[in-house]
C-alpha positions as CSV (number, residue, x, y, z in Angstrom):
1,M,-20.2,7.4,-16.4
2,E,-18.6,5.6,-13.4
3,L,-15.3,3.7,-13.3
4,T,-15.0,1.3,-10.4
5,L,-11.4,0.7,-9.3
6,Y,-10.1,-2.0,-6.9
7,S,-6.9,-0.5,-5.5
8,A,-4.2,-1.3,-3.0
9,L,-4.3,0.8,0.2
10,A,-0.8,2.3,-0.6
11,L,-2.3,4.7,-3.1
12,S,-5.3,5.9,-1.0
13,A,-3.3,8.9,0.5
14,P,-2.2,10.4,-2.9
15,F,-5.6,9.8,-4.4
16,N,-7.2,12.2,-1.8
17,T,-5.6,14.8,-4.0
18,L,-5.4,13.1,-7.4
19,V,-9.2,12.4,-7.6
20,R,-9.9,16.1,-7.8
21,H,-7.4,16.6,-10.6
22,W,-9.0,13.6,-12.5
23,Q,-12.6,15.0,-12.0
24,D,-11.5,18.5,-13.1
25,A,-10.1,17.0,-16.4
26,H,-12.7,14.3,-16.9
27,P,-16.0,15.5,-15.4
28,E,-17.9,13.0,-17.4
29,T,-16.1,10.0,-15.6
30,Q,-16.6,9.5,-12.0
31,L,-14.1,7.4,-10.0
32,T,-15.3,5.0,-7.4
33,F,-12.5,3.3,-5.4
34,R,-12.7,0.2,-3.3
35,W,-9.6,0.2,-1.1
36,H,-8.2,-3.1,0.2
37,P,-4.9,-4.9,0.7
38,S,-3.9,-6.7,-2.5
39,T,-4.7,-10.2,-1.0
40,I,-8.2,-9.2,-0.4
41,I,-8.6,-7.6,-3.8
42,E,-7.6,-10.9,-5.3
43,K,-10.0,-12.8,-3.3
44,K,-12.9,-10.6,-4.1
45,L,-12.3,-10.6,-7.9
46,N,-11.8,-14.4,-7.9
47,A,-15.1,-14.5,-6.1
48,G,-16.8,-12.8,-9.0
49,E,-16.9,-9.2,-7.9
50,Q,-17.0,-6.7,-10.8
51,A,-14.8,-3.6,-11.5
52,D,-13.2,-1.9,-14.3
53,V,-9.6,-1.4,-13.1
54,V,-7.4,-3.2,-10.7
55,I,-4.4,-1.6,-9.1
56,A,-2.4,-4.1,-6.9
57,T,1.0,-5.7,-6.1
58,V,3.0,-7.1,-9.0
59,E,2.5,-10.5,-7.7
60,T,-1.3,-10.2,-7.4
61,L,-1.6,-8.7,-11.0
62,D,0.5,-11.6,-12.3
63,R,-2.0,-14.1,-11.0
64,L,-5.1,-12.1,-12.1
65,I,-3.6,-12.0,-15.7
66,E,-2.8,-15.7,-15.5
67,S,-6.4,-16.6,-14.3
68,G,-7.8,-14.4,-17.3
69,L,-9.4,-11.6,-15.0
70,A,-7.0,-8.9,-16.0
71,A,-5.8,-7.8,-19.4
72,K,-2.1,-8.6,-20.1
73,D,-1.9,-6.0,-22.9
74,D,-3.3,-3.3,-20.8
75,R,-0.9,-3.7,-17.9
76,I,1.2,-0.8,-16.7
77,E,3.8,-0.5,-13.9
78,V,2.9,2.3,-11.4
79,V,5.0,2.8,-8.4
80,D,7.5,1.1,-5.9
81,S,6.2,1.9,-2.3
82,P,8.9,1.8,0.5
83,I,8.0,0.3,3.9
84,G,8.6,2.4,7.0
85,I,8.0,2.9,10.7
86,A,5.8,5.5,12.4
87,V,5.3,6.6,16.1
88,L,2.7,8.7,17.8
89,A,3.2,12.5,17.2
90,G,5.3,14.1,19.9
91,T,7.1,10.9,21.0
92,P,10.8,10.2,20.5
93,H,12.0,8.8,17.1
94,P,13.9,5.6,17.7
95,D,17.0,4.7,15.7
96,I,16.2,2.4,12.7
97,S,19.3,3.4,10.6
98,T,20.8,-0.1,10.3
99,R,19.7,-3.6,10.6
100,E,21.0,-4.1,14.1
101,R,19.5,-0.8,15.4
102,L,16.1,-1.7,13.8
103,I,16.2,-5.0,15.7
104,N,17.0,-3.2,19.0
105,T,14.2,-0.8,18.5
106,L,11.6,-3.5,17.8
107,L,12.8,-5.6,20.8
108,A,12.5,-2.3,23.1
109,A,9.0,-1.5,21.9
110,R,6.0,-2.3,24.1
111,S,4.0,-3.4,21.1
112,V,4.6,-3.2,17.3
113,S,1.6,-3.0,15.0
114,W,1.5,-4.6,11.5
115,S,-1.1,-6.0,9.2
116,E,-1.1,-9.7,8.1
117,A,-3.1,-9.0,5.0
118,G,-0.9,-6.3,3.5
119,A,2.2,-6.8,1.4
120,S,4.2,-4.8,3.9
121,G,3.1,-7.0,6.7
122,V,4.0,-10.2,4.8
123,W,7.5,-8.8,4.3
124,F,7.7,-7.7,8.0
125,S,6.7,-11.1,9.1
126,H,9.5,-12.5,7.0
127,L,12.0,-10.1,8.6
128,L,10.9,-11.1,12.1
129,K,11.8,-14.7,11.3
130,Q,15.1,-13.7,9.6
131,F,15.8,-11.6,12.8
132,N,15.0,-14.7,14.9
133,I,12.6,-12.5,17.0
134,D,9.3,-13.6,15.6
135,A,7.9,-15.3,18.7
136,E,8.9,-12.4,21.0
137,L,7.4,-9.7,18.8
138,R,4.2,-11.6,18.2
139,A,3.7,-12.3,21.9
140,R,3.1,-8.6,22.4
141,G,2.4,-7.4,18.9
142,T,-0.7,-5.6,17.7
143,V,-1.4,-7.5,14.5
144,I,-4.4,-6.4,12.5
145,P,-6.1,-8.3,9.7
146,A,-6.3,-5.3,7.4
147,G,-6.4,-1.5,7.5
148,F,-4.0,1.3,8.7
149,T,-1.5,0.1,11.3
150,A,-0.8,3.7,12.6
151,E,-4.3,3.7,14.0
152,Q,-3.0,1.5,16.7
153,L,-0.6,4.3,17.8
154,V,-3.5,6.7,18.1
155,N,-5.5,4.4,20.2
156,G,-2.6,3.5,22.4
157,H,-2.4,-0.2,21.5
158,A,1.1,0.1,20.1
159,D,4.0,2.5,20.0
160,L,5.6,1.5,16.7
161,A,3.6,0.9,13.4
162,V,5.1,-0.8,10.3
163,Q,3.5,-0.3,6.9
164,Q,4.1,1.3,3.5
165,L,5.0,5.0,4.0
166,S,2.0,6.2,2.0
167,E,-0.4,4.1,4.2
168,L,1.1,5.3,7.4
169,L,0.5,8.9,6.1
170,M,-3.2,8.2,6.0
171,V,-3.5,8.5,9.8
172,S,-3.5,11.8,11.6
173,G,-1.6,12.3,14.8
174,I,1.5,10.2,13.9
175,E,5.0,11.0,12.6
176,I,7.1,9.0,10.3
177,V,10.5,7.8,11.7
178,G,11.7,6.7,8.3
179,A,12.0,3.8,5.9
180,L,13.5,0.6,6.9
181,P,17.1,0.5,6.4
182,P,18.3,-0.6,2.9
183,E,19.5,-4.0,4.0
184,T,16.0,-4.8,5.3
185,Q,13.9,-2.8,2.8
186,Q,11.6,-4.6,0.3
187,P,9.5,-1.9,-1.6
188,V,6.1,-3.1,-2.5
189,S,5.7,-2.8,-6.3
190,I,2.4,-1.8,-7.7
191,S,0.9,-2.5,-11.1
192,A,-2.4,-1.8,-12.8
193,S,-4.6,-3.1,-15.5
194,V,-8.1,-3.2,-17.1
195,L,-10.3,-6.0,-15.9
196,N,-11.4,-8.1,-18.8
197,K,-15.1,-8.0,-17.9
198,T,-15.3,-4.2,-17.9
199,T,-17.9,-2.5,-20.0
200,H,-15.8,0.7,-20.0
201,S,-12.5,-0.4,-21.6
202,E,-11.6,2.8,-23.3
203,P,-12.2,5.1,-20.1
204,A,-10.3,2.5,-18.2
205,R,-7.3,2.7,-20.5
206,E,-7.4,6.5,-20.5
207,F,-7.3,6.3,-16.8
208,L,-4.2,4.0,-16.8
209,A,-2.5,6.4,-19.3
210,W,-3.3,9.3,-16.9
211,L,-1.4,7.5,-14.0
212,K,1.9,7.8,-16.0
213,T,1.6,11.6,-16.4
214,P,4.1,13.9,-14.7
215,Q,1.3,15.5,-12.6
216,V,0.4,12.1,-11.1
217,T,4.0,11.1,-10.7
218,D,4.8,14.4,-8.9
219,I,2.0,13.8,-6.3
220,F,2.9,10.2,-5.8
221,S,6.4,11.2,-5.0
222,Q,5.2,13.5,-2.2
223,F,3.9,10.2,-0.5
224,G,7.2,8.4,-0.9
225,L,6.0,6.6,-3.9
226,V,8.7,6.1,-6.7
227,R,7.6,5.9,-10.3
228,R,7.9,2.4,-11.7
229,D,8.6,2.0,-15.5
């Protein structure tokens, strides 16, 4: 049997490991992931695409439940995913320890990469306006519609990448500078539920229960993801 899951990109790195653990324990149930930013997941499900489980931002899942696409009673909270900054491996790590130092680092960068579709990019765009540097950063920014922003470090298009830490870690050849400072941080909160049109509701619920086990929580934590209860 196959379970199809639409999942936010933030979980793709830990699931490189977790899928093997699931398959070892549940050889009869194959997992097929469709990785997208939550905004795109919502559009696809609203357009009628079918799946068994959705893992997305809290706000996205709220709307999917309200529209009747996801099951309210099966909802679980999964993780909080901090936003951070990465640089190309071997290059200096700038100071982002405070709000002012973060602003100075952003202004000093040749180009900063972020994704407009992802929850981290939405928050970062809000920060740029709050910092009053939006126009300047956009004029020389490397803004991608979706995907992994750290790829823009490797291809030379940017020298800072902003995204959830777990997404930055999906790209080889980069180094994490750190999470955004507390006064500018807005972790992306991830929830999950069974989709109402699934024909595999019991295996889907079993998968959601597995997401809350200590084994899964421990692997999430290795990627900067904090269990959400």
